[in-house]
N, C-alpha and C positions, 0 to 999 in steps of 0.2 A: 624856596627855589625860584618861584615867580618873582619875588622881590629882588633877588640877585640879578635875574635877567633884565628887569626894568632898570636897575641901577647901572647896568653895563651898556645900555643903549647909547648914552651920551659919550662915555669913553670910547666905544666902538666907532661912533661918528667922528670923534676927534682923530682917532688913529687913521681911519680911512681918508679923511679930508687931508691929512698930512701927506698921504700918498699922492694925492692930486697936485699938491704944492711942489713936490719934487719931480713931477713928471717931465718938465723940460730938461732936467739934468739926465734923466733916464734916456731921453731921446738922443742926447749927446753920446751916451754910452753905446747905444745901438749903432750910431754912425761910425764911432771910433772902432767898434768891434768889427764892423763890416769892412773897414779900411785896414784892419790888422794892426792898428795903433794901440798896443796894449798899455803903453804909458799913459795915453789919453784916457783909456778905459779906467785905469786905476785912479787917475786924478778925479775924474767925474764920479767914480764910485765913492771916493773919499768925501767929495762934496755932499753926496747923498747921505752918507753915514753921519757926517757932522750935522747937517741940517735936520735930519729925521730924529736922531738921538737927542739933540739939544732942545728941539721944539717939543717933543713928546714929554720930556722930563719937566719942562716948563708948563705945558698944558695940563699935566696930571698933578701939578703942585707937589712934585717929589723933590726932596733934598738929597742929592747924591754927593757924598764925601769921597773924594778920590785921593788915594795915597800911592806914592811910588812912581809918578809919571816920569821922574828923572831916570828910571830904569828902562824906559822904552828905547829901543834902538832907533837910530836916525832913519832907517828905512827897512822894508821887508826884503825878502820874505821871512816870516816867522810863523810858528805854530803857537797860538794862544791856547792855553789849557785852563779851563775854569770849572769850578763846582757849579751845580745847577739847582737853584732853589725855586725859581718862579718863572711865570710867563713874562715877568718884568725884567728878566735878566737881559734879554736882547736889547730893548731900548736903553737900559742903563749902561750896558757894555759899549754900545755905539756912542753913548755920551762920553764915557771915560776914555775909550781907546780911539781917539780921534786924530792920531798923528799920521797914520797911513792906512791905505785900504786893507780890509780883511773881509772874507766871506765866511758864512757859517756852514759847517758840515751838519746837515739836519736830516732827520728821518723823513721819508717820502710823504708822511702825512701832511707836512707843510706845503707840499706841492699841490695839494688839493684846496688850499685856502685862496680864494680869489683876491688878487691885488698883492698879497704878501708873497705869493710864489714868484711873481715877476720881479718884485723888489729884491727878494733874496737872491734870485738868479743874476740880476743886474749888478749887484755889488760883488759878485764873484762866488756866491754860495753854490753848493752842490747838494742834491738830495740823494740819500743813501737808502737803497733797498736791501735790507739785511736778509730777507726771506729768500732772495734769489742770488745764490753765490756767484753765478756767472755775471749777472748784472752788477753786483757789488764790486767784482774785480774790474769791470769796465769803468765803473765810477772812480775806483781807486787810481786807475791809470790816468783818467781825466784830471783828477786832482794833482797827481804828480806832474803832469804836463803844465798845469797852470802855475804850480810852484816854480818850475823851471823858467817861466816867463815873468816871475817876480810877484805873483799873487800870494798874499798871506791868508791864513785860515784860523778859525777858532773852533774848538771842539769842547763838548761836555762829556767827559769820559764816564760819568755815572750812568749815562744813557737815559735818565729820566729825572724829573724834578723831585727834590727832597721835601719841598713844601714846608720848610721850617723844622723838619725832623733831622735826625742825624745824617751826616754826609755818607753816601754809599761808596762802596769800593769801586775803584776805576776798573773798567773792563779791560781784559787782556788784549793786547794788540792796538790799544788806543793811540799809541805814539809811533806806530809803524811808519807813518808818513814822514815824521821828523827823522827817524833813523835811516830810511831809504834815500832821503833827499839831503840829509846833513844840515837841515836848517835849525836855528836855535829854538828852544822851547821857552816860552814866557809864561810862568804860572800866574794865575789871576784868582783872587778870592772874592766872591760876592757874599756880602753879609746883610742879612735882614731884607733882601729884596722881596721875600715872601710876604712881608707886611704891606707891600703895595697892592697885592691882589689876593693871594691865597688865604690870608688871615681872615678876610671877610667875604671873599667870593666875588668881589668887584674891585675895580681900580679906584684907589683913593690916595690922597697925598700922605706921605710919611717919609721917614728918613732911612737911608741905607748907605752902605759903604762898598766901594770897589778898591781892592788893594792889589797893586801890581808889584810882582816880585822880580828879582834879578834874572836876566836871561840865562839859560843853561845851554852850553854847546853840546851838540850831539855827534859831531863828525868823528869817525874812527873808533867808535865804541865797540867793544866786544859784545857778544851775546849776553854774557853775564853782567856786564856793565849796563847794558840796555835794560835788563830786568831790574837791576838795582835802581836805575834812574826813574823808572816808572813808579816804584814805591817811594822814592825820595820826593818826587813831585807831589804825589798824593799826601805825603806827610807834611810838606810845606804848607799846602793849602788847608789841610785839616787843622793843623796847629794854629794857623792864622785865624781860621774861622772860630775856633774855640776861644781864642784870646780876645776876639772883637765882638762876639755876639752880645746883644744887649739883654 
């Protein structure tokens, strides 16, 4: 345990120092948001995503193979849906999905992490409090409002990391945002990201893969079709994961 903590000191320093490097762009986001210029907010958020993801992948000596970038729409909003293996999912996904802005819908635990809470919020992310239904509903309405302004989001429907184990079932209602707003769902499979951290308990260089699948339209679906689509997306990601695991 002590050894893992020591081995994570340098990676933690690298990650936090990267937050300082992107600070000027975060200040642009603050000014644009105050002016109500959401296009400028999204552009600066995209600049943050690109810089942070690419720099962290390089600094951690990770090799990220990306497949299916040709399936990315020209612009948002979309709802990215991904399986969740590792703490490394967020930097590797920001590395791979660098075409337009997207924010993470994360558990409110992240809001307590100094530095990262501001970063996640600045790129358009939202913290969800599941234990408080009224607060969760308010957050849902906030996300819907952002989607209408053109913001894209990414969710992990498993709700927790699989850490190299079998993929977990997607939680019911995970895609409600896509169904209520009519935005496309873009399934994404992360493969072997757990080898970057969970395998040894500290960040180290290794190989992983991000696979982007064809967008799926959600407009005008019946209740039954929505339920079928939820299972279809889970099956797409799970099948891809099993075919690509090393």
